[in-house]
C-alpha positions as CSV (number, residue, x, y, z in Angstrom):
1,M,-4.0,30.7,-39.6
2,K,-1.7,30.7,-42.7
3,Q,-2.7,29.0,-45.9
4,I,-1.2,27.5,-49.0
5,I,-2.5,25.4,-51.9
6,I,-0.4,22.4,-52.8
7,A,-0.5,20.4,-56.1
8,G,1.5,17.2,-55.9
9,G,-0.2,14.6,-58.1
10,C,-3.3,12.7,-57.0
11,F,-4.8,14.8,-54.2
12,W,-5.8,11.8,-52.1
13,G,-2.3,11.1,-50.8
14,V,-1.2,14.7,-50.5
15,E,-4.3,15.6,-48.4
16,H,-3.9,12.5,-46.2
17,Y,-0.1,13.2,-45.6
18,Y,-0.6,16.8,-44.7
19,S,-3.7,16.2,-42.6
20,R,-1.6,14.1,-40.2
21,L,1.0,16.8,-39.5
22,K,1.2,18.7,-36.2
23,G,0.1,22.3,-36.8
24,V,-2.0,21.6,-39.9
25,T,-5.5,22.6,-38.9
26,L,-7.5,22.0,-42.1
27,T,-7.0,20.2,-45.4
28,K,-9.4,19.8,-48.3
29,V,-9.0,18.5,-51.8
30,G,-10.2,20.4,-54.9
31,Y,-9.4,21.9,-58.2
32,T,-7.6,25.2,-59.1
33,D,-5.7,26.9,-62.0
34,G,-8.4,26.4,-64.6
35,E,-10.9,28.6,-66.4
36,K,-14.2,27.0,-65.6
37,E,-15.9,27.7,-62.3
38,N,-16.6,24.7,-60.0
39,P,-15.4,21.9,-62.4
40,S,-16.3,18.3,-61.8
41,Y,-13.8,15.6,-61.4
42,Q,-14.7,14.3,-64.9
43,E,-14.0,17.7,-66.4
44,V,-10.7,17.9,-64.7
45,C,-9.8,14.5,-66.0
46,N,-10.8,15.5,-69.5
47,N,-8.3,18.4,-69.7
48,S,-10.2,21.3,-68.2
49,G,-6.8,22.8,-67.4
50,H,-7.3,22.5,-63.6
51,V,-4.9,20.8,-61.3
52,E,-5.8,18.4,-58.5
53,A,-4.8,20.3,-55.3
54,V,-5.0,20.5,-51.6
55,Y,-5.9,23.5,-49.6
56,V,-3.9,23.6,-46.4
57,E,-4.4,25.8,-43.4
58,Y,-1.7,25.7,-40.7
59,N,-0.7,27.3,-37.5
60,E,2.7,28.8,-38.2
61,E,3.5,28.8,-34.4
62,I,3.5,25.0,-34.7
63,I,4.6,24.3,-38.3
64,S,6.5,26.8,-40.4
65,L,6.2,27.4,-44.1
66,A,9.8,26.0,-44.4
67,K,8.5,22.7,-42.8
68,I,5.4,22.7,-45.1
69,L,7.8,23.0,-48.1
70,E,10.2,20.4,-46.7
71,H,7.3,17.9,-46.6
72,F,6.3,18.9,-50.1
73,F,9.7,18.0,-51.4
74,R,9.7,14.7,-49.5
75,I,6.5,13.5,-51.2
76,V,6.9,14.8,-54.8
77,D,9.4,14.5,-57.5
78,P,9.7,18.2,-58.5
79,T,11.4,17.3,-61.8
80,Q,8.4,15.4,-63.2
81,W,6.4,17.2,-65.8
82,N,2.6,16.8,-65.7
83,R,2.8,13.7,-63.6
84,Q,3.6,12.2,-60.2
85,G,4.2,8.5,-59.8
86,H,1.8,6.5,-62.0
87,D,-0.5,9.4,-62.5
88,I,0.0,11.1,-65.8
89,G,-1.7,14.2,-67.1
90,K,-1.8,18.0,-66.7
91,Q,-4.1,17.7,-63.7
92,Y,-1.2,15.9,-61.8
93,R,1.4,18.7,-62.3
94,N,3.2,19.8,-59.2
95,G,3.3,23.3,-57.8
96,L,2.5,25.7,-55.0
97,F,0.0,28.6,-54.8
98,Y,0.8,31.3,-52.4
99,F,-1.5,33.9,-50.7
100,N,1.0,36.7,-50.0
101,D,4.2,38.2,-51.3
102,K,6.2,37.3,-48.3
103,D,5.4,33.6,-48.9
104,K,6.1,34.0,-52.6
105,T,9.6,35.3,-51.9
106,F,10.3,32.6,-49.4
107,I,9.1,29.8,-51.7
108,E,11.1,31.3,-54.6
109,A,14.3,31.1,-52.5
110,T,13.4,27.5,-51.5
111,L,12.9,26.5,-55.1
112,K,16.4,27.8,-56.0
113,E,17.9,26.0,-53.1
114,V,16.1,22.7,-54.0
115,Q,17.2,23.0,-57.6
116,H,20.8,22.4,-56.5
117,R,19.9,18.9,-55.3
118,Y,18.8,17.8,-58.8
119,K,20.6,17.5,-62.2
120,K,17.3,17.9,-64.1
121,P,15.4,21.1,-64.0
122,L,12.5,21.5,-61.6
123,H,9.0,21.5,-63.1
124,T,7.4,22.8,-59.9
125,F,5.4,25.9,-60.7
126,L,4.7,28.8,-58.3
127,L,1.6,31.0,-58.8
128,P,-0.6,33.3,-56.7
129,A,-3.6,31.5,-55.2
130,K,-6.4,31.2,-57.7
131,P,-10.1,30.3,-57.0
132,F,-10.1,26.9,-55.3
133,Y,-13.1,24.7,-55.9
134,D,-13.8,21.8,-53.4
135,A,-13.8,18.4,-55.0
136,E,-16.8,16.2,-54.7
137,E,-17.5,14.8,-51.2
138,Y,-16.4,11.3,-52.0
139,H,-12.9,12.7,-52.7
140,Q,-12.6,14.5,-49.3
141,K,-10.6,12.5,-46.7
142,Y,-10.6,9.7,-49.3
143,L,-7.9,7.6,-47.7
144,V,-9.6,7.7,-44.3
145,K,-12.8,6.4,-45.9
146,N,-10.8,3.9,-48.1
147,P,-7.7,2.9,-46.1
148,T,-6.5,0.5,-48.9
149,G,-7.2,3.0,-51.6
150,Y,-4.6,4.0,-54.2
151,C,-1.9,6.4,-53.1
152,H,1.4,7.5,-54.6
153,V,2.6,9.2,-51.4
154,N,4.7,7.3,-48.9
155,M,3.1,8.1,-45.6
156,A,6.2,6.8,-43.7
157,L,8.1,9.9,-44.9
158,A,6.5,11.9,-42.1
159,K,8.5,11.3,-38.9
160,P,6.6,10.1,-35.8
161,E,7.4,13.3,-33.9
162,E,5.9,15.4,-36.8
163,L,2.5,13.7,-36.5
164,K,-0.5,14.7,-34.5
């Protein structure tokens, strides 16, 4: 299985969106890109430096990295700085964490290509994967547990043939 960590605003919607895609075998929400080990949600909300993120495992024979990134750019505004939708703060910045140099090179090329679609600069960061700390259990699969819960991601952006 391949893996990537995706930051795209509130992790509830990003996790739910990706969990529904064919070829995605595992999703979990958590925190990364901060100094403290195993931060709490409260600490992340109080400027611990971490970002809300989603760890994604996928079968590249079913869904490619190109498709994973295509979905990312469907559900985020890559030009927003430290926010997505109504969620504002450093923990809501958007970016991608890669696990190998081949993926890094591919993502860099994709970011350059995507930049041509926007007049404003992209604020999507690209970093090597850092320690990922699972969020508290009540955050995991939040929108399955709370179907009417808040979500900034438009689930209809995934085409029916892309879903499990």
